[in-house]
N, C-alpha and C positions, 0 to 999 in steps of 0.2 A: 488451606481452612478446611475445618470439619465443617459437616452437616448440624444444624441445630436438632435437640432432640426435638422430635415432632411428631405424636402418636398418631396424626392422619397417615402416615406413611406405611403403620404396619400393616400386613395384608393376612389375609385369612381365601384361602380355596375354598370357600363355604358351599358353590355349588358346583353342578359342573356335569359333562356328558362326554364320555369315547364314541370314538366311531370308528367304522373300520371300511375298506373298500379295495376289491382287486385294483394290483397294479396296473398302470397306465387311466386310469379314472382322473377324471381332470380335477383340477385344486380350487378350493377359493385363492383370490388374491392378495386377503385382505384377514384382518382379525373379528368382522360383521358380516361378510355374504356367506348366505344359509351355503348349507353341505349341499354338491349338487347331485345327481342319480347316482347311481355306484354306491353312495355311502349311506351303513347302515350304522344304527346306534343298539350300543352295546347294552344297554339299561342299567338297571342299578348295580352304583357299587359299591362296595362293602366303605370306603373311607376316604377315597380318592386315589392319587397317585403319587407315587416316591418316582423324581429322575434323582440318577445318580450315574456320575460322569466322572470316570476314571480315565487320569492323565497321566500316560510314562513318558520316564524321562533317562536318558543315560548322560553321563558328569565325561566332562574332556579334561583333564586334570595335565598340570602339566609340572614340573622337575622344581618351577622358583615358587610354587605354591604352593602351600596345603588345601588353601581352598578353592572348588570347581571353578575351571575358567568358561565354562559354557558347557551348558544345556542341549542337549540334540533331543526333540520330541520322537518317539519308536511307537508311539501307542495310542488312540484315543477312542474308549469304549463309550458309548451312552446307551443306559437302559433306562427301560420305565417298566413300573413294576403296580401293578394293582389286581382287585379282586372281583371278580362279577359275582354276583346274587344271583341273577337269573340264567333258567336253565330254557334255550330257547336253540333254533337252529346254526345261530350265529358264535355264539358262548362256547355253546359245546362243542361245535364242529372246531374251533381255533384251541380248544381244552385238547384238545386230543391230536392237534400240530396240523389243522388244516384238512380234516376228515370228511367226507364227503358222505350227507346224511342224502339216505335213499327212504322218503315214507313210502310205508302201503297202505294200509287202511284204520282206519277206528283211532288213530293217532298211533300206530305202532313205526315202528322205523328201526333200519337196521345202518350200523357204521361203516365206511370203507377207511379203513385207518392205512395213513400213507406210512411205507417204509422208508427209513433212509430220509431224503431233505425233509424239510419238515416246507410249508407252505412259506412264503412272501404276499406282503402285502401293503398298505397303506393305512398308516394310524391316526387319527387328528384327534385331539384333546380339546378341548373348551373349558376355562373356570371362570368364574368371574367372584368377586366381592361388592357388593351396589354396583356403582357404573363404572369401578374399575374391571376388565378381564383379560385374557389372555390366550390365545389359541396356539397350540404346537402341533403340526403336522410333521409327522417321521414319514419320508417320502418312500424309503422303502424300509419295510420292518420283516422280522423273523422272531420266532420266542426263541430265546434263548437259551433254554431248556424246557421240558414239560411238568406241570404243575404238579403237585401232590395234591390232590382233592380227598377231603374228608366225607365219607358219608357216615352221618352221627343222628342218633336218635332226638340228641337234646341241642342241635342246632341246624342252624339252615347249611344245605350245601353252596358251599363254593368254588370260585376256580381262579386259585391264586396265580395269575399268568407273568411273565417277566419277558418284553420282547425288547430284542437290541435295536439300533437304529443303523443299518449296511447304507456304504457310499452307494446311492443311485448310478444306474447306468451310466445316464450323460456327464455324471461328473459335477453336479451340483450338490448344495449342500445337504446332507444328510435329515437334517432337523430346522423346520422354517418356523420365526417366532411374529404371533403378531401380537401387539396388546393396547389398549385403552387405558393410559395410567396417564395422571400429568405430572406427578412424583419423578416418572420413567422417562417421560417426555420431555423435562427439564421446561414443561408452558407454564 
């Protein structure tokens, strides 16, 4: 049986927020509990975010069949891409791979840019479409690459970031998803 045509099941991530916290910060256990101490809101985002899932397999073939007999999962990569608009301690530090920012006086600062392994952190995303909402929590995340930042006269400086989900040390799921949506919940 196919689902009937129902335009009320079309979703638009009309608004939302991205959150960052150090590894080990207590996580919310549902989609409506407030983000706890340690989480910082990354502020304005240019257009939302993109989730990319790359699932790779290897085929098992046999002499008696032209078609694959079985697929063996070999790799699963989940990445989230977003573009922050605000320049502050959290966004600039993240764009420089987890740089430590040392303030001095009069709004001046210096960056201690890490060499080698980039900072790991927790990434949280909330988005909503009216009464429908979804929360994604990447329990262990790292930048997949450093961003190309454009400093132009005719546009705002943005930080286009791509974050990869990593397997948590305790072996749990890399991404937790909670939502409020009667169509998805089947209610």
